[in-house]
C-alpha positions as CSV (number, residue, x, y, z in Angstrom):
1,X,81.3,0.9,-0.5
2,X,79.6,-0.1,-3.7
3,X,76.2,-1.7,-4.1
4,X,76.0,-5.0,-5.9
5,X,73.5,-7.7,-6.5
6,X,73.8,-11.4,-5.8
7,X,72.5,-13.9,-8.3
8,X,69.4,-14.5,-6.1
9,X,68.5,-10.8,-6.3
10,X,69.7,-9.7,-2.9
11,X,71.7,-6.5,-2.8
12,X,74.7,-6.0,-0.6
13,X,77.5,-3.4,-0.1
14,X,81.2,-4.3,-0.8
15,X,84.4,-2.5,0.0
16,X,86.0,-2.3,-3.5
17,X,89.5,-1.9,-2.0
18,X,89.3,-5.6,-1.1
19,X,88.9,-6.8,-4.7
20,X,92.0,-8.6,-6.1
21,X,90.6,-9.2,-9.6
22,X,87.4,-9.6,-11.6
23,X,86.7,-12.4,-14.0
24,X,83.8,-13.0,-16.5
25,X,83.0,-16.7,-16.9
26,X,80.2,-15.8,-18.2
27,X,79.0,-14.6,-14.8
28,X,80.9,-11.7,-13.1
29,X,83.1,-13.1,-10.4
30,X,84.9,-10.9,-7.9
31,X,87.9,-12.5,-6.2
32,X,88.8,-10.9,-2.9
33,X,92.1,-10.4,-1.2
34,X,90.8,-12.8,1.6
35,X,90.6,-15.6,-1.0
36,X,86.8,-15.6,-1.1
37,X,84.9,-15.0,-4.4
38,X,81.5,-13.5,-5.0
39,X,79.4,-13.9,-8.1
40,X,77.2,-10.8,-9.0
41,X,74.6,-9.9,-11.6
42,X,76.3,-6.7,-12.7
43,X,78.6,-6.9,-15.7
44,X,82.2,-5.9,-15.4
45,X,81.8,-2.3,-16.9
46,X,79.1,-1.6,-14.4
47,X,81.2,-2.8,-11.5
48,X,84.2,-0.7,-12.7
49,X,82.0,2.4,-13.1
50,X,80.8,2.0,-9.5
51,X,84.3,1.5,-8.2
52,X,85.5,4.7,-10.1
53,X,82.5,6.7,-8.8
54,X,83.2,5.5,-5.2
55,X,86.9,6.3,-5.3
56,X,86.1,9.7,-6.8
57,X,83.7,10.4,-4.0
58,X,86.2,9.5,-1.3
59,X,89.1,11.2,-3.0
60,X,91.3,8.1,-3.6
61,X,92.5,9.2,-7.0
62,X,94.3,12.3,-5.5
63,X,96.9,10.0,-4.0
64,X,97.4,8.0,-7.2
65,X,98.1,10.8,-9.7
């Protein structure tokens, strides 16, 4: 799970495996496989860094090489 911040300042944890795509409009919007979307304070590079760090921690990249 990665920690993110809602626009109102509340933090929450998200399973990054459920993200379908990310869009900047100018807010950062995460579109989930479920069809929901979440707007967060973090910019796209920060979200991507957190996803990569999370996947490295759990060893996801070993199966994708």
